[in-house]
One Martini backbone bead per residue (centre of mass of N, CA, C, O) as a GRO file, in nm:
protein
  560
    1UNK     BB    1   0.160  -6.676   3.017
    2UNK     BB    2   0.417  -6.509   3.040
    3UNK     BB    3   0.424  -6.434   2.737
    4UNK     BB    4   0.152  -6.287   2.729
    5UNK     BB    5   0.222  -6.079   2.945
    6UNK     BB    6   0.464  -5.959   2.795
    7UNK     BB    7   0.304  -5.851   2.551
    8UNK     BB    8   0.120  -5.663   2.708
    9UNK     BB    9   0.348  -5.489   2.824
   10UNK     BB   10   0.453  -5.386   2.553
   11UNK     BB   11   0.191  -5.253   2.456
   12UNK     BB   12   0.160  -5.058   2.699
   13UNK     BB   13   0.431  -4.914   2.660
   14UNK     BB   14   0.367  -4.803   2.381
   15UNK     BB   15   0.113  -4.650   2.457
   16UNK     BB   16   0.253  -4.464   2.659
   17UNK     BB   17   0.451  -4.336   2.463
   18UNK     BB   18   0.235  -4.211   2.276
   19UNK     BB   19   0.080  -4.048   2.499
   20UNK     BB   20   0.363  -3.876   2.554
   21UNK     BB   21   0.503  -3.816   2.270
   22UNK     BB   22   0.735  -4.050   2.198
   23UNK     BB   23   0.867  -3.926   1.938
   24UNK     BB   24   1.065  -3.892   1.705
   25UNK     BB   25   1.174  -3.631   1.534
   26UNK     BB   26   1.122  -3.760   1.255
   27UNK     BB   27   0.829  -3.846   1.312
   28UNK     BB   28   0.719  -3.563   1.371
   29UNK     BB   29   0.782  -3.443   1.091
   30UNK     BB   30   0.593  -3.653   0.939
   31UNK     BB   31   0.313  -3.625   1.079
   32UNK     BB   32   0.210  -3.352   0.982
   33UNK     BB   33   0.207  -3.388   0.668
   34UNK     BB   34   0.035  -3.646   0.676
   35UNK     BB   35  -0.216  -3.528   0.802
   36UNK     BB   36  -0.272  -3.316   0.587
   37UNK     BB   37  -0.284  -3.507   0.341
   38UNK     BB   38  -0.514  -3.683   0.438
   39UNK     BB   39  -0.726  -3.462   0.472
   40UNK     BB   40  -0.712  -3.341   0.190
   41UNK     BB   41  -0.786  -3.598   0.030
   42UNK     BB   42  -1.063  -3.652   0.159
   43UNK     BB   43  -1.193  -3.378   0.090
   44UNK     BB   44  -1.142  -3.381  -0.221
   45UNK     BB   45  -1.297  -3.689  -0.259
   46UNK     BB   46  -1.542  -3.708  -0.008
   47UNK     BB   47  -1.685  -3.467  -0.012
   48UNK     BB   48  -2.005  -3.383  -0.091
   49UNK     BB   49  -1.858  -3.144  -0.228
   50UNK     BB   50  -1.705  -3.018  -0.481
   51UNK     BB   51  -1.357  -2.907  -0.508
   52UNK     BB   52  -1.127  -2.690  -0.576
   53UNK     BB   53  -0.801  -2.730  -0.532
   54UNK     BB   54  -0.706  -2.436  -0.513
   55UNK     BB   55  -0.923  -2.352  -0.307
   56UNK     BB   56  -0.836  -2.555  -0.089
   57UNK     BB   57  -0.555  -2.439  -0.038
   58UNK     BB   58  -0.654  -2.159   0.045
   59UNK     BB   59  -0.817  -2.254   0.291
   60UNK     BB   60  -0.576  -2.378   0.438
   61UNK     BB   61  -0.413  -2.116   0.465
   62UNK     BB   62  -0.629  -1.954   0.619
   63UNK     BB   63  -0.653  -2.152   0.855
   64UNK     BB   64  -0.368  -2.123   0.961
   65UNK     BB   65  -0.382  -1.821   1.024
   66UNK     BB   66  -0.620  -1.836   1.222
   67UNK     BB   67  -0.466  -2.030   1.432
   68UNK     BB   68  -0.258  -1.806   1.533
   69UNK     BB   69  -0.407  -1.558   1.666
   70UNK     BB   70  -0.360  -1.316   1.455
   71UNK     BB   71  -0.517  -1.016   1.400
   72UNK     BB   72  -0.300  -0.930   1.147
   73UNK     BB   73  -0.345  -1.178   0.985
   74UNK     BB   74  -0.321  -1.247   0.620
   75UNK     BB   75  -0.472  -1.346   0.311
   76UNK     BB   76  -0.420  -1.224  -0.018
   77UNK     BB   77  -0.569  -1.196  -0.296
   78UNK     BB   78  -0.561  -1.066  -0.603
   79UNK     BB   79  -0.840  -0.921  -0.556
   80UNK     BB   80  -0.733  -0.788  -0.270
   81UNK     BB   81  -0.477  -0.618  -0.347
   82UNK     BB   82  -0.589  -0.334  -0.403
   83UNK     BB   83  -0.677  -0.267  -0.114
   84UNK     BB   84  -0.399  -0.302   0.010
   85UNK     BB   85  -0.264  -0.074  -0.154
   86UNK     BB   86  -0.438   0.160  -0.060
   87UNK     BB   87  -0.379   0.129   0.251
   88UNK     BB   88  -0.039   0.140   0.208
   89UNK     BB   89  -0.003   0.377  -0.042
   90UNK     BB   90  -0.245   0.595  -0.121
   91UNK     BB   91  -0.320   0.457  -0.410
   92UNK     BB   92  -0.515   0.452  -0.724
   93UNK     BB   93  -0.733   0.337  -0.970
   94UNK     BB   94  -0.947   0.614  -1.068
   95UNK     BB   95  -1.170   0.912  -0.997
   96UNK     BB   96  -1.193   1.059  -0.700
   97UNK     BB   97  -1.411   0.918  -0.498
   98UNK     BB   98  -1.649   0.907  -0.230
   99UNK     BB   99  -1.863   0.650  -0.113
  100UNK     BB  100  -2.204   0.600   0.012
  101UNK     BB  101  -2.467   0.468   0.193
  102UNK     BB  102  -2.810   0.567   0.084
  103UNK     BB  103  -3.079   0.393   0.077
  104UNK     BB  104  -2.912   0.195  -0.136
  105UNK     BB  105  -2.728   0.429  -0.235
  106UNK     BB  106  -2.471   0.575  -0.419
  107UNK     BB  107  -2.297   0.841  -0.261
  108UNK     BB  108  -2.134   1.132  -0.276
  109UNK     BB  109  -1.898   1.240  -0.013
  110UNK     BB  110  -1.629   1.284  -0.196
  111UNK     BB  111  -1.392   1.509  -0.364
  112UNK     BB  112  -1.098   1.500  -0.508
  113UNK     BB  113  -0.842   1.675  -0.598
  114UNK     BB  114  -0.726   1.653  -0.910
  115UNK     BB  115  -0.956   1.480  -1.061
  116UNK     BB  116  -1.181   1.339  -1.264
  117UNK     BB  117  -1.425   1.424  -1.090
  118UNK     BB  118  -1.365   1.725  -1.076
  119UNK     BB  119  -1.341   1.774  -1.387
  120UNK     BB  120  -1.652   1.660  -1.428
  121UNK     BB  121  -1.837   1.791  -1.184
  122UNK     BB  122  -1.856   1.642  -0.934
  123UNK     BB  123  -2.080   1.608  -0.651
  124UNK     BB  124  -2.187   1.629  -0.357
  125UNK     BB  125  -2.479   1.405  -0.365
  126UNK     BB  126  -2.444   1.231  -0.585
  127UNK     BB  127  -2.619   0.967  -0.762
  128UNK     BB  128  -2.558   0.646  -0.848
  129UNK     BB  129  -2.719   0.457  -1.132
  130UNK     BB  130  -2.464   0.400  -1.332
  131UNK     BB  131  -2.232   0.161  -1.498
  132UNK     BB  132  -2.173   0.115  -1.808
  133UNK     BB  133  -2.509   0.083  -1.831
  134UNK     BB  134  -2.543  -0.031  -1.537
  135UNK     BB  135  -2.752  -0.073  -1.300
  136UNK     BB  136  -2.710  -0.009  -0.933
  137UNK     BB  137  -2.947  -0.133  -0.827
  138UNK     BB  138  -2.865  -0.337  -0.542
  139UNK     BB  139  -2.586  -0.275  -0.490
  140UNK     BB  140  -2.306  -0.297  -0.348
  141UNK     BB  141  -2.076  -0.073  -0.253
  142UNK     BB  142  -1.825  -0.238  -0.343
  143UNK     BB  143  -1.916  -0.264  -0.641
  144UNK     BB  144  -1.908   0.033  -0.708
  145UNK     BB  145  -1.615   0.090  -0.630
  146UNK     BB  146  -1.492  -0.123  -0.826
  147UNK     BB  147  -1.614   0.012  -1.086
  148UNK     BB  148  -1.441   0.279  -1.058
  149UNK     BB  149  -1.214   0.110  -1.070
  150UNK     BB  150  -0.886   0.085  -1.241
  151UNK     BB  151  -0.708   0.127  -1.502
  152UNK     BB  152  -0.508   0.349  -1.597
  153UNK     BB  153  -0.681   0.499  -1.887
  154UNK     BB  154  -0.948   0.408  -1.844
  155UNK     BB  155  -1.299   0.387  -1.887
  156UNK     BB  156  -1.598   0.550  -1.735
  157UNK     BB  157  -1.949   0.537  -1.707
  158UNK     BB  158  -2.152   0.786  -1.538
  159UNK     BB  159  -2.464   0.800  -1.363
  160UNK     BB  160  -2.652   1.075  -1.236
  161UNK     BB  161  -2.828   1.211  -0.955
  162UNK     BB  162  -2.931   1.547  -0.896
  163UNK     BB  163  -3.018   1.768  -0.687
  164UNK     BB  164  -3.240   1.974  -0.888
  165UNK     BB  165  -3.229   1.794  -1.135
  166UNK     BB  166  -3.410   1.681  -1.413
  167UNK     BB  167  -3.161   1.523  -1.526
  168UNK     BB  168  -2.947   1.307  -1.590
  169UNK     BB  169  -2.594   1.254  -1.546
  170UNK     BB  170  -2.337   1.210  -1.798
  171UNK     BB  171  -2.009   1.063  -1.758
  172UNK     BB  172  -1.671   1.045  -1.886
  173UNK     BB  173  -1.394   0.877  -1.738
  174UNK     BB  174  -1.047   0.883  -1.676
  175UNK     BB  175  -0.848   0.695  -1.527
  176UNK     BB  176  -0.637   0.736  -1.234
  177UNK     BB  177  -0.399   0.816  -1.019
  178UNK     BB  178  -0.487   0.820  -0.679
  179UNK     BB  179  -0.449   1.053  -0.421
  180UNK     BB  180  -0.447   1.011  -0.074
  181UNK     BB  181  -0.435   1.224   0.163
  182UNK     BB  182  -0.265   1.259   0.467
  183UNK     BB  183  -0.294   1.583   0.438
  184UNK     BB  184  -0.580   1.757   0.380
  185UNK     BB  185  -0.479   1.990   0.579
  186UNK     BB  186  -0.388   2.326   0.695
  187UNK     BB  187  -0.335   2.556   0.980
  188UNK     BB  188  -0.343   2.906   1.064
  189UNK     BB  189  -0.384   3.048   1.347
  190UNK     BB  190  -0.433   3.348   1.511
  191UNK     BB  191  -0.190   3.269   1.734
  192UNK     BB  192   0.041   3.110   1.550
  193UNK     BB  193  -0.071   2.822   1.504
  194UNK     BB  194  -0.003   2.512   1.376
  195UNK     BB  195  -0.216   2.274   1.194
  196UNK     BB  196  -0.174   1.901   1.169
  197UNK     BB  197  -0.345   1.652   1.005
  198UNK     BB  198  -0.280   1.300   1.038
  199UNK     BB  199  -0.442   1.018   0.880
  200UNK     BB  200  -0.183   0.876   0.736
  201UNK     BB  201   0.083   0.629   0.647
  202UNK     BB  202   0.183   0.693   0.367
  203UNK     BB  203   0.420   0.731   0.108
  204UNK     BB  204   0.367   1.073   0.153
  205UNK     BB  205   0.358   1.176   0.449
  206UNK     BB  206   0.631   1.321   0.500
  207UNK     BB  207   0.604   1.527   0.272
  208UNK     BB  208   0.337   1.654   0.371
  209UNK     BB  209   0.435   1.744   0.646
  210UNK     BB  210   0.676   1.910   0.550
  211UNK     BB  211   0.515   2.111   0.379
  212UNK     BB  212   0.337   2.216   0.612
  213UNK     BB  213   0.562   2.320   0.794
  214UNK     BB  214   0.691   2.522   0.601
  215UNK     BB  215   0.441   2.693   0.543
  216UNK     BB  216   0.372   2.775   0.837
  217UNK     BB  217   0.644   2.912   0.900
  218UNK     BB  218   0.629   3.118   0.665
  219UNK     BB  219   0.347   3.236   0.796
  220UNK     BB  220   0.432   3.244   1.132
  221UNK     BB  221   0.478   3.006   1.301
  222UNK     BB  222   0.540   2.934   1.669
  223UNK     BB  223   0.365   2.666   1.655
  224UNK     BB  224   0.276   2.308   1.684
  225UNK     BB  225   0.020   2.072   1.568
  226UNK     BB  226   0.007   1.716   1.585
  227UNK     BB  227  -0.253   1.513   1.456
  228UNK     BB  228  -0.315   1.154   1.563
  229UNK     BB  229  -0.605   1.117   1.571
  230UNK     BB  230  -0.728   0.816   1.438
  231UNK     BB  231  -0.442   0.698   1.366
  232UNK     BB  232  -0.360   0.359   1.261
  233UNK     BB  233  -0.132   0.400   1.046
  234UNK     BB  234   0.145   0.225   0.855
  235UNK     BB  235   0.426   0.329   0.730
  236UNK     BB  236   0.718   0.320   0.903
  237UNK     BB  237   0.916   0.497   0.741
  238UNK     BB  238   0.735   0.749   0.778
  239UNK     BB  239   0.766   0.772   1.082
  240UNK     BB  240   1.069   0.815   1.086
  241UNK     BB  241   1.066   1.071   0.905
  242UNK     BB  242   0.880   1.248   1.079
  243UNK     BB  243   1.050   1.253   1.334
  244UNK     BB  244   1.304   1.371   1.170
  245UNK     BB  245   1.185   1.667   1.138
  246UNK     BB  246   1.253   1.715   1.479
  247UNK     BB  247   1.533   1.560   1.472
  248UNK     BB  248   1.833   1.468   1.490
  249UNK     BB  249   2.067   1.311   1.344
  250UNK     BB  250   2.081   0.975   1.478
  251UNK     BB  251   1.823   0.936   1.618
  252UNK     BB  252   1.633   0.746   1.807
  253UNK     BB  253   1.305   0.617   1.727
  254UNK     BB  254   1.329   0.291   1.725
  255UNK     BB  255   1.253  -0.049   1.833
  256UNK     BB  256   1.318  -0.382   1.701
  257UNK     BB  257   1.185  -0.710   1.749
  258UNK     BB  258   1.306  -1.023   1.608
  259UNK     BB  259   1.298  -1.328   1.511
  260UNK     BB  260   1.644  -1.395   1.456
  261UNK     BB  261   1.739  -1.063   1.479
  262UNK     BB  262   1.662  -0.905   1.712
  263UNK     BB  263   1.781  -0.586   1.723
  264UNK     BB  264   1.641  -0.289   1.572
  265UNK     BB  265   1.759   0.032   1.478
  266UNK     BB  266   1.599   0.347   1.443
  267UNK     BB  267   1.702   0.637   1.257
  268UNK     BB  268   1.766   0.940   1.186
  269UNK     BB  269   1.773   1.140   0.880
  270UNK     BB  270   1.883   1.419   0.814
  271UNK     BB  271   1.760   1.740   0.811
  272UNK     BB  272   1.584   1.921   1.007
  273UNK     BB  273   1.303   2.157   0.976
  274UNK     BB  274   1.205   2.144   1.311
  275UNK     BB  275   1.405   2.154   1.591
  276UNK     BB  276   1.256   2.402   1.790
  277UNK     BB  277   0.969   2.418   1.766
  278UNK     BB  278   0.698   2.408   1.928
  279UNK     BB  279   0.538   2.086   2.029
  280UNK     BB  280   0.224   1.916   1.973
  281UNK     BB  281   0.076   1.597   2.047
  282UNK     BB  282  -0.207   1.419   1.935
  283UNK     BB  283  -0.396   1.168   2.114
  284UNK     BB  284  -0.567   0.846   2.114
  285UNK     BB  285  -0.724   0.533   2.123
  286UNK     BB  286  -0.668   0.531   1.784
  287UNK     BB  287  -0.374   0.553   1.814
  288UNK     BB  288  -0.142   0.371   1.601
  289UNK     BB  289   0.160   0.250   1.565
  290UNK     BB  290   0.303   0.487   1.390
  291UNK     BB  291   0.190   0.696   1.588
  292UNK     BB  292   0.346   0.575   1.838
  293UNK     BB  293   0.629   0.615   1.731
  294UNK     BB  294   0.623   0.922   1.714
  295UNK     BB  295   0.525   0.994   2.001
  296UNK     BB  296   0.744   0.833   2.157
  297UNK     BB  297   0.997   0.975   2.044
  298UNK     BB  298   0.923   1.272   2.119
  299UNK     BB  299   0.895   1.210   2.421
  300UNK     BB  300   1.170   1.077   2.492
  301UNK     BB  301   1.324   1.356   2.362
  302UNK     BB  302   1.170   1.622   2.440
  303UNK     BB  303   1.011   1.741   2.162
  304UNK     BB  304   0.719   1.681   2.291
  305UNK     BB  305   0.391   1.731   2.378
  306UNK     BB  306   0.159   1.502   2.506
  307UNK     BB  307  -0.192   1.496   2.416
  308UNK     BB  308  -0.469   1.324   2.581
  309UNK     BB  309  -0.500   0.983   2.523
  310UNK     BB  310  -0.437   0.673   2.539
  311UNK     BB  311  -0.324   0.463   2.330
  312UNK     BB  312  -0.380   0.158   2.182
  313UNK     BB  313  -0.131  -0.063   2.150
  314UNK     BB  314   0.032  -0.117   1.856
  315UNK     BB  315   0.345  -0.317   1.872
  316UNK     BB  316   0.335  -0.480   1.614
  317UNK     BB  317   0.493  -0.655   1.348
  318UNK     BB  318   0.437  -0.633   0.999
  319UNK     BB  319   0.465  -0.858   0.725
  320UNK     BB  320   0.507  -0.881   0.368
  321UNK     BB  321   0.444  -1.160   0.142
  322UNK     BB  322   0.517  -1.283  -0.158
  323UNK     BB  323   0.336  -1.505  -0.362
  324UNK     BB  324   0.229  -1.731  -0.543
  325UNK     BB  325  -0.026  -1.609  -0.759
  326UNK     BB  326  -0.050  -1.307  -0.609
  327UNK     BB  327  -0.008  -1.338  -0.320
  328UNK     BB  328  -0.048  -1.229   0.033
  329UNK     BB  329   0.141  -1.228   0.338
  330UNK     BB  330   0.029  -1.130   0.666
  331UNK     BB  331   0.239  -1.092   0.963
  332UNK     BB  332   0.373  -1.139   1.268
  333UNK     BB  333   0.742  -1.061   1.352
  334UNK     BB  334   0.720  -0.835   1.588
  335UNK     BB  335   0.839  -0.557   1.803
  336UNK     BB  336   0.780  -0.247   1.963
  337UNK     BB  337   0.998   0.029   2.072
  338UNK     BB  338   1.109   0.272   2.232
  339UNK     BB  339   1.400   0.431   2.298
  340UNK     BB  340   1.363   0.358   2.622
  341UNK     BB  341   1.192   0.059   2.606
  342UNK     BB  342   0.902   0.082   2.555
  343UNK     BB  343   0.624  -0.076   2.510
  344UNK     BB  344   0.353  -0.063   2.280
  345UNK     BB  345   0.220  -0.313   2.356
  346UNK     BB  346  -0.079  -0.407   2.470
  347UNK     BB  347  -0.062  -0.679   2.687
  348UNK     BB  348   0.216  -0.761   2.701
  349UNK     BB  349   0.486  -0.881   2.776
  350UNK     BB  350   0.749  -0.837   2.924
  351UNK     BB  351   1.020  -0.708   2.796
  352UNK     BB  352   1.219  -0.928   2.888
  353UNK     BB  353   1.052  -1.172   2.784
  354UNK     BB  354   1.035  -1.073   2.483
  355UNK     BB  355   1.373  -1.025   2.442
  356UNK     BB  356   1.567  -1.062   2.655
  357UNK     BB  357   1.857  -0.995   2.806
  358UNK     BB  358   2.017  -0.880   2.563
  359UNK     BB  359   1.797  -0.674   2.478
  360UNK     BB  360   1.790  -0.511   2.735
  361UNK     BB  361   2.079  -0.411   2.721
  362UNK     BB  362   2.061  -0.282   2.439
  363UNK     BB  363   1.833  -0.073   2.546
  364UNK     BB  364   1.922   0.050   2.826
  365UNK     BB  365   1.783  -0.098   3.074
  366UNK     BB  366   1.617  -0.151   3.362
  367UNK     BB  367   1.530  -0.438   3.510
  368UNK     BB  368   1.306  -0.332   3.699
  369UNK     BB  369   1.143  -0.191   3.481
  370UNK     BB  370   1.102  -0.439   3.298
  371UNK     BB  371   0.953  -0.613   3.532
  372UNK     BB  372   0.719  -0.448   3.623
  373UNK     BB  373   0.440  -0.367   3.390
  374UNK     BB  374   0.425  -0.448   3.081
  375UNK     BB  375   0.237  -0.698   3.149
  376UNK     BB  376  -0.027  -0.556   3.241
  377UNK     BB  377  -0.183  -0.373   3.047
  378UNK     BB  378  -0.325  -0.122   3.095
  379UNK     BB  379  -0.584   0.049   3.062
  380UNK     BB  380  -0.754   0.303   3.003
  381UNK     BB  381  -0.747   0.641   3.135
  382UNK     BB  382  -1.054   0.744   3.188
  383UNK     BB  383  -1.022   0.947   3.449
  384UNK     BB  384  -0.738   1.114   3.426
  385UNK     BB  385  -0.555   1.000   3.654
  386UNK     BB  386  -0.239   1.025   3.773
  387UNK     BB  387  -0.248   0.830   4.013
  388UNK     BB  388  -0.355   0.583   3.858
  389UNK     BB  389  -0.126   0.576   3.654
  390UNK     BB  390   0.108   0.523   3.855
  391UNK     BB  391  -0.009   0.256   3.981
  392UNK     BB  392  -0.026   0.087   3.681
  393UNK     BB  393   0.268   0.192   3.588
  394UNK     BB  394   0.566   0.209   3.465
  395UNK     BB  395   0.871   0.383   3.511
  396UNK     BB  396   1.029   0.642   3.328
  397UNK     BB  397   1.276   0.820   3.129
  398UNK     BB  398   1.371   1.074   2.972
  399UNK     BB  399   1.633   1.236   2.840
  400UNK     BB  400   1.565   1.481   3.065
  401UNK     BB  401   1.411   1.326   3.324
  402UNK     BB  402   1.133   1.266   3.273
  403UNK     BB  403   0.825   1.139   3.339
  404UNK     BB  404   0.732   0.821   3.213
  405UNK     BB  405   0.516   0.564   3.059
  406UNK     BB  406   0.431   0.243   3.056
  407UNK     BB  407   0.224  -0.049   2.947
  408UNK     BB  408   0.128   0.050   2.685
  409UNK     BB  409   0.133   0.262   2.487
  410UNK     BB  410   0.075   0.618   2.500
  411UNK     BB  411   0.131   0.838   2.754
  412UNK     BB  412   0.047   1.130   2.827
  413UNK     BB  413   0.153   1.420   2.974
  414UNK     BB  414  -0.156   1.510   2.912
  415UNK     BB  415  -0.471   1.456   3.026
  416UNK     BB  416  -0.733   1.490   2.767
  417UNK     BB  417  -1.054   1.482   2.730
  418UNK     BB  418  -1.321   1.488   2.575
  419UNK     BB  419  -1.599   1.627   2.544
  420UNK     BB  420  -1.889   1.613   2.713
  421UNK     BB  421  -2.207   1.543   2.724
  422UNK     BB  422  -2.492   1.635   2.806
  423UNK     BB  423  -2.779   1.519   2.926
  424UNK     BB  424  -2.954   1.626   2.691
  425UNK     BB  425  -2.777   1.512   2.462
  426UNK     BB  426  -2.799   1.215   2.547
  427UNK     BB  427  -3.106   1.196   2.522
  428UNK     BB  428  -3.117   1.251   2.220
  429UNK     BB  429  -2.939   1.015   2.125
  430UNK     BB  430  -3.116   0.790   2.243
  431UNK     BB  431  -3.373   0.862   2.075
  432UNK     BB  432  -3.216   0.837   1.773
  433UNK     BB  433  -3.048   0.574   1.749
  434UNK     BB  434  -3.250   0.376   1.592
  435UNK     BB  435  -3.234   0.635   1.355
  436UNK     BB  436  -2.944   0.731   1.253
  437UNK     BB  437  -2.962   0.711   0.946
  438UNK     BB  438  -3.192   0.920   0.912
  439UNK     BB  439  -3.043   1.154   1.035
  440UNK     BB  440  -2.810   1.165   0.835
  441UNK     BB  441  -2.975   1.201   0.574
  442UNK     BB  442  -3.114   1.461   0.659
  443UNK     BB  443  -2.860   1.626   0.704
  444UNK     BB  444  -2.736   1.597   0.426
  445UNK     BB  445  -2.969   1.719   0.254
  446UNK     BB  446  -3.001   1.994   0.400
  447UNK     BB  447  -2.709   2.096   0.380
  448UNK     BB  448  -2.699   2.089   0.073
  449UNK     BB  449  -2.914   2.319   0.039
  450UNK     BB  450  -2.757   2.544   0.227
  451UNK     BB  451  -2.470   2.603   0.098
  452UNK     BB  452  -2.569   2.859  -0.094
  453UNK     BB  453  -2.662   3.052   0.181
  454UNK     BB  454  -2.362   3.096   0.279
  455UNK     BB  455  -2.115   3.222   0.480
  456UNK     BB  456  -1.826   3.201   0.668
  457UNK     BB  457  -2.000   3.356   0.920
  458UNK     BB  458  -2.208   3.164   0.988
  459UNK     BB  459  -2.521   3.089   1.151
  460UNK     BB  460  -2.746   2.918   1.308
  461UNK     BB  461  -3.082   2.908   1.254
  462UNK     BB  462  -3.387   2.860   1.389
  463UNK     BB  463  -3.528   2.770   1.118
  464UNK     BB  464  -3.337   2.533   1.066
  465UNK     BB  465  -3.405   2.373   1.317
  466UNK     BB  466  -3.705   2.343   1.254
  467UNK     BB  467  -3.672   2.201   0.977
  468UNK     BB  468  -3.513   1.960   1.077
  469UNK     BB  469  -3.735   1.849   1.257
  470UNK     BB  470  -3.950   1.808   1.039
  471UNK     BB  471  -3.779   1.606   0.870
  472UNK     BB  472  -3.745   1.394   1.082
  473UNK     BB  473  -4.048   1.330   1.112
  474UNK     BB  474  -4.095   1.256   0.809
  475UNK     BB  475  -3.876   1.005   0.849
  476UNK     BB  476  -3.958   0.876   1.147
  477UNK     BB  477  -3.835   1.038   1.379
  478UNK     BB  478  -3.850   0.979   1.731
  479UNK     BB  479  -3.883   1.306   1.876
  480UNK     BB  480  -3.932   1.525   2.102
  481UNK     BB  481  -3.927   1.865   2.132
  482UNK     BB  482  -3.800   1.891   2.411
  483UNK     BB  483  -3.548   1.719   2.356
  484UNK     BB  484  -3.451   1.880   2.112
  485UNK     BB  485  -3.424   2.165   2.249
  486UNK     BB  486  -3.222   2.077   2.477
  487UNK     BB  487  -3.013   2.003   2.217
  488UNK     BB  488  -2.941   2.262   2.051
  489UNK     BB  489  -2.627   2.278   2.042
  490UNK     BB  490  -2.585   2.003   1.903
  491UNK     BB  491  -2.755   2.056   1.650
  492UNK     BB  492  -2.592   2.300   1.556
  493UNK     BB  493  -2.325   2.146   1.514
  494UNK     BB  494  -2.424   1.957   1.297
  495UNK     BB  495  -2.504   2.174   1.092
  496UNK     BB  496  -2.245   2.340   1.077
  497UNK     BB  497  -2.049   2.120   0.985
  498UNK     BB  498  -2.196   2.022   0.723
  499UNK     BB  499  -2.219   2.294   0.580
  500UNK     BB  500  -1.917   2.369   0.577
  501UNK     BB  501  -1.825   2.126   0.406
  502UNK     BB  502  -1.995   2.197   0.158
  503UNK     BB  503  -1.932   2.513   0.119
  504UNK     BB  504  -1.623   2.452   0.168
  505UNK     BB  505  -1.429   2.284   0.407
  506UNK     BB  506  -1.254   2.109   0.639
  507UNK     BB  507  -1.095   2.351   0.747
  508UNK     BB  508  -1.335   2.529   0.821
  509UNK     BB  509  -1.475   2.331   1.008
  510UNK     BB  510  -1.240   2.311   1.211
  511UNK     BB  511  -1.218   2.606   1.292
  512UNK     BB  512  -1.515   2.610   1.410
  513UNK     BB  513  -1.456   2.344   1.621
  514UNK     BB  514  -1.251   2.419   1.850
  515UNK     BB  515  -1.455   2.474   2.090
  516UNK     BB  516  -1.513   2.132   2.082
  517UNK     BB  517  -1.183   2.078   2.141
  518UNK     BB  518  -1.011   2.009   2.413
  519UNK     BB  519  -0.723   1.914   2.331
  520UNK     BB  520  -0.671   2.154   2.138
  521UNK     BB  521  -0.715   2.383   2.335
  522UNK     BB  522  -0.484   2.296   2.525
  523UNK     BB  523  -0.256   2.316   2.321
  524UNK     BB  524  -0.290   2.619   2.264
  525UNK     BB  525  -0.242   2.711   2.555
  526UNK     BB  526   0.047   2.607   2.581
  527UNK     BB  527   0.169   2.770   2.338
  528UNK     BB  528   0.093   3.054   2.453
  529UNK     BB  529   0.243   3.028   2.754
  530UNK     BB  530   0.527   2.958   2.593
  531UNK     BB  531   0.831   3.025   2.427
  532UNK     BB  532   0.908   2.726   2.513
  533UNK     BB  533   0.931   2.392   2.567
  534UNK     BB  534   1.049   2.405   2.853
  535UNK     BB  535   0.819   2.576   2.971
  536UNK     BB  536   0.596   2.371   2.917
  537UNK     BB  537   0.711   2.138   3.087
  538UNK     BB  538   0.696   2.277   3.358
  539UNK     BB  539   0.384   2.302   3.361
  540UNK     BB  540   0.313   2.006   3.314
  541UNK     BB  541   0.470   1.882   3.555
  542UNK     BB  542   0.325   2.043   3.774
  543UNK     BB  543   0.046   1.928   3.704
  544UNK     BB  544   0.121   1.620   3.742
  545UNK     BB  545   0.179   1.660   4.063
  546UNK     BB  546  -0.093   1.655   4.107
  547UNK     BB  547  -0.388   1.485   4.171
  548UNK     BB  548  -0.480   1.586   3.876
  549UNK     BB  549  -0.584   1.647   3.587
  550UNK     BB  550  -0.674   1.885   3.397
  551UNK     BB  551  -0.958   2.024   3.319
  552UNK     BB  552  -1.147   2.125   3.087
  553UNK     BB  553  -1.288   2.366   2.961
  554UNK     BB  554  -1.551   2.514   2.885
  555UNK     BB  555  -1.764   2.516   2.646
  556UNK     BB  556  -1.767   2.803   2.419
  557UNK     BB  557  -1.540   2.959   2.378
  558UNK     BB  558  -1.344   3.156   2.233
  559UNK     BB  559  -1.211   3.158   1.937
  560UNK     BB  560  -0.896   3.178   1.774
   0.00000   0.00000   0.00000
């Protein structure tokens, strides 16, 4: 009996040891691979449907990445590699057009300059009906886009239907390397301010921004606005180079912490092309990653006034690794910090916890600031209140001693929200929202017809507004005339913008729309009001010490 009891005790002790995970390190190392191999073998040989072994390994790899809960991690197959290249390098083999889905048809929405599409006479509004003799009816938009892309030097035959043309148009184009511009245009406004919209951080972004800055200064610009709104980022080296266009060589642009590597400091190099000209940077809640590196560096070094709304807060570092078989693995490997040590990642752990004591010291930060609130990850400052902003975020100082804020994302020096729609305009949008696609198609088609009837100083005519309403009703859009008329100014802006884009270009449309862009209007006001950046900072800081951020002026003022 005692022997039997002793055996039971030994068995229970072993069971307890296993339940507590008391495996030797060597056993733990073997357990994981053995579990995977057992599951893989059973699925490969016993699952109800037969599976290709290579495909099964790919599914396993993708499943591992999904379980990391890293929203930016992904495995790209060789077939997906081309899209990855376009997104990160800004060029591809194709014909140079952008297509969109309209009523199930692929319609040309944009033609890039100096491309096979432009040389072949392709126009916005052309509808693609066949590729290389194959009808495209019923194709997904991605299939049409992939059919237009291909090896540079190869040919593709495209058949279009053009509004107003009796017969289909057939063109054969030779694919080329297509450059998607990072800076689609730049403007010198009447008050001497240069405006540069940067839409992506592709491999030519710094060169394009530099070219725009030089041209605008040569044309007489006395101040610059760099617009990073809606820019979700891209190549980090380009962000470092763009910040370096405005900062002395050797200036710290960003700090990166990586597991196993500690802190890596990125500095500007080369001679800046615009070290002194007053500069305003525009950001919004969609400005992310590389955009936040640029805005954070210029703000930390007092080189630019940042205006707009708090940025997205994407401060994690992604690295791409080439794998056997043509695959690419992209995953998060580190975190970004501004030169002053503010974390860019919204909702991240406190800087000290993320980087460790040694990294805090290396960043030259105060321990109390580090422990303060970067862990809080305060949400967007929707009410624009400086008081609420101070209450929710840790305080830092710029190189010149100005107050700036941490907590994830880049908090503007001056909070300026976009213009809000009137009650009547919101009522109109609610009425047409269920049929928004029909509204867009009607607007697209009608503006396309009107493009040849306007000059650069055109204004929307009442008869255009009436005809637009008639066409909306013909397409089944249910909105009563009273609601439509009450939103007259909004309808006019829709027509004006789309007609200007068709008849002229994006630059002309933007110039006309400045009156409806509160953050840009405020930036222009700041640059007009002070001869130097230091004067602008004095006014902005005085405004920030008030009870709330200045509200934007009423919409519709005289355009610059």
